[in-house]
N, C-alpha and C positions, 0 to 999 in steps of 0.2 A: 568781320566776314560773314557772308551768308551761310546758313547751316547746311543748305541743300548742295553747296558747292565744296564742302570739305569732309573729311573722313570724320565720323563719330569718335569722340574721346571715350576712354574707358567708362567714366561716370555715366555718360549718355547712353552707352550700350546697356550697362547694367540697369539704368532707369528704364529704358525701353523694354527690356525683357521684363521687368517687374511689372510695368504698366500693361503690357499685353496679358499677363496672367490676371491681374487685378481686373482688366476690362472684359475679361471672358468669364465673369463670375466666380473669379479666383479658383479656376480650375481648368486645366488645359492638358491635352496629351502631349507628350515630348515632340512628335514629328511636326504638329502644327505650329507649336511655339518655335522650333528650329525655323520653319519657313516664314513665319511672320517677323522673326528677329532679323532676317536678311543678313545672316553670317554664314560663312562656310561651316560644315560640319565640325571640323576640328577647332576652329574659333568658338563656336557655339559650346563644344564640350568644354573647353577651358573655363569659359564663363560660367556654365552651368555648375561645374564641379566647385568653383569658387564661391557660388552663391549657396550651394548646399552646405560647404564647409563653415561658412560664416552664418549659417542658420537664417538665411533670408527667404529661402524656399525650402519645401520639403516634398517627398515623393509619398503619394498615397495610392492605395489600391482600392478599387470596387470590389464588389463580391464575385465578379466574373475574373479577377486578377488583373484587370486593365490598369495600367500606371497612369496616374494623373498628377500634375505638379500643381501645388498651391503655394500662396505666400504664407508666411509665418507672420506673427505680430511684429517681429522686427523688420520683416519686408515691407510692410504697411508703413511702418514709422520712417523707413529709408524714403519712401515715396513722399511722404508728408513734409519731410526735411528738405528733400530734393527740391519741391516746389518753393519752400520758404527761401531756399538759397537762391534759386533763380529769380524770384520776385526782388530780392536784395540786389542782385547784379544788375537787374533791369532798372531798378529805381536810381542806382548810382551810375548807371550807364557805363558799366564796366566791361 
């Protein structure tokens, strides 16, 4: 099934959120992350809380008190492993 014509599954959403953060020099404010993730506010908040609790992302503040979201080492590792799994799935045409 074509990815464009179906809903993203949970792992795809998590991957997409982490990838957005990584691709923005590992630092993004919460509001742009919400916009780029293409989720409703409530869905985004659920995913975000899960990512924080599983220590895949963390919140940091700059000297002016502005909040930024960054990946942890565990978040980078998730992206690495996810890419590996996708390659495996494609290789075996699953």
